[in-house]
C-alpha positions as CSV (number, residue, x, y, z in Angstrom):
1,M,87.8,106.2,104.7
2,G,90.2,108.1,105.9
3,L,93.3,107.1,107.3
4,S,93.8,106.8,111.1
5,L,95.9,109.5,113.0
6,E,98.3,106.9,113.6
7,E,99.0,106.2,110.0
8,S,98.9,109.5,109.1
9,L,101.8,110.4,111.3
10,R,103.5,107.5,110.3
11,L,103.6,108.8,107.1
12,T,104.6,112.6,108.1
13,V,107.6,111.0,109.6
14,A,108.7,109.4,106.9
15,A,107.8,112.5,105.0
16,L,110.1,115.0,107.4
17,M,112.8,111.9,106.6
18,Q,112.9,112.1,102.9
19,A,112.2,115.9,103.3
20,T,114.9,116.8,105.4
21,G,117.5,113.1,104.7
22,E,117.2,112.1,108.4
23,S,117.9,108.4,108.8
24,Q,115.6,106.4,111.4
25,R,118.9,106.2,113.2
26,A,118.7,110.1,114.2
27,I,115.4,110.2,114.6
28,A,116.0,107.4,117.0
29,S,118.6,109.9,119.2
30,V,116.6,112.7,119.0
31,L,114.0,110.2,121.0
32,G,116.5,108.6,123.1
33,L,115.3,105.5,121.7
34,T,117.6,102.4,119.1
35,Q,116.7,102.3,115.7
36,T,114.8,99.1,116.0
37,Q,112.3,100.9,118.3
38,V,111.5,104.1,115.9
39,S,111.3,101.0,112.8
40,R,108.8,99.4,115.0
41,R,106.5,102.4,115.4
42,Q,106.8,103.2,111.5
43,S,105.9,99.9,110.2
44,G,103.3,100.0,112.7
45,A,104.0,97.2,115.2
46,A,104.4,99.8,118.2
47,S,102.6,103.4,118.8
48,W,104.1,106.6,118.3
49,T,103.4,108.4,121.9
50,L,102.5,111.9,122.4
51,D,105.6,112.6,124.0
52,D,107.4,111.7,120.9
53,V,105.0,113.9,118.9
54,D,106.0,116.9,121.0
55,A,109.5,115.4,120.7
56,L,109.5,115.4,116.5
57,A,108.2,119.0,116.7
58,A,110.4,120.5,118.7
59,H,113.2,118.4,116.7
60,Y,111.9,119.9,113.5
61,G,110.7,123.3,114.7
62,I,107.0,122.6,114.1
63,G,104.3,122.6,116.0
64,P,102.7,119.4,117.2
65,L,99.7,119.9,115.9
66,D,101.5,120.8,112.4
67,L,102.7,117.1,112.9
68,L,99.7,115.7,113.5
69,A,97.7,117.8,110.7
70,G,99.9,114.9,107.8
71,P,102.6,115.0,105.9
72,T,101.6,118.1,103.7
73,R,100.9,120.1,106.6
74,A,104.2,119.2,108.4
75,C,106.5,119.6,105.4
76,E,105.1,123.0,104.5
77,A,105.5,124.3,108.4
78,L,109.1,122.4,108.0
79,P,111.5,125.6,108.6
80,A,113.6,126.0,105.2
81,S,117.0,125.2,107.1
82,W,115.6,122.3,107.5
83,H,115.0,121.4,103.9
84,R,117.4,118.3,102.7
85,T,119.0,120.8,99.8
86,A,120.0,124.0,102.4
87,A,120.2,120.9,105.4
88,T,122.3,118.9,103.6
89,V,125.1,121.7,102.6
90,K,124.5,123.8,106.2
91,R,125.2,120.6,108.4
92,G,127.5,118.6,106.0
93,R,124.8,115.7,106.0
94,S,124.2,112.9,103.6
95,G,121.1,111.0,104.6
96,E,123.2,109.8,108.1
């Protein structure tokens, strides 16, 4: 049996965070949540909402369906300027 949509979304968010070098704290800021709330979503203790999906997709510049399609599709859809090597240089980020 495959992954549930919830499990796939957790993996996708983790993959995007890895690809971009963003922290849970940065994601929390985007979503208007605390780092603890993002951590609970990522651990499966709380569920991601459709509003979270919309906000994350807009933040990363990808479609919500790309986000829901899994880590590979989401990372392929991620604009080049968001990838960790480009993002780190462009935005002066170090993974926050």
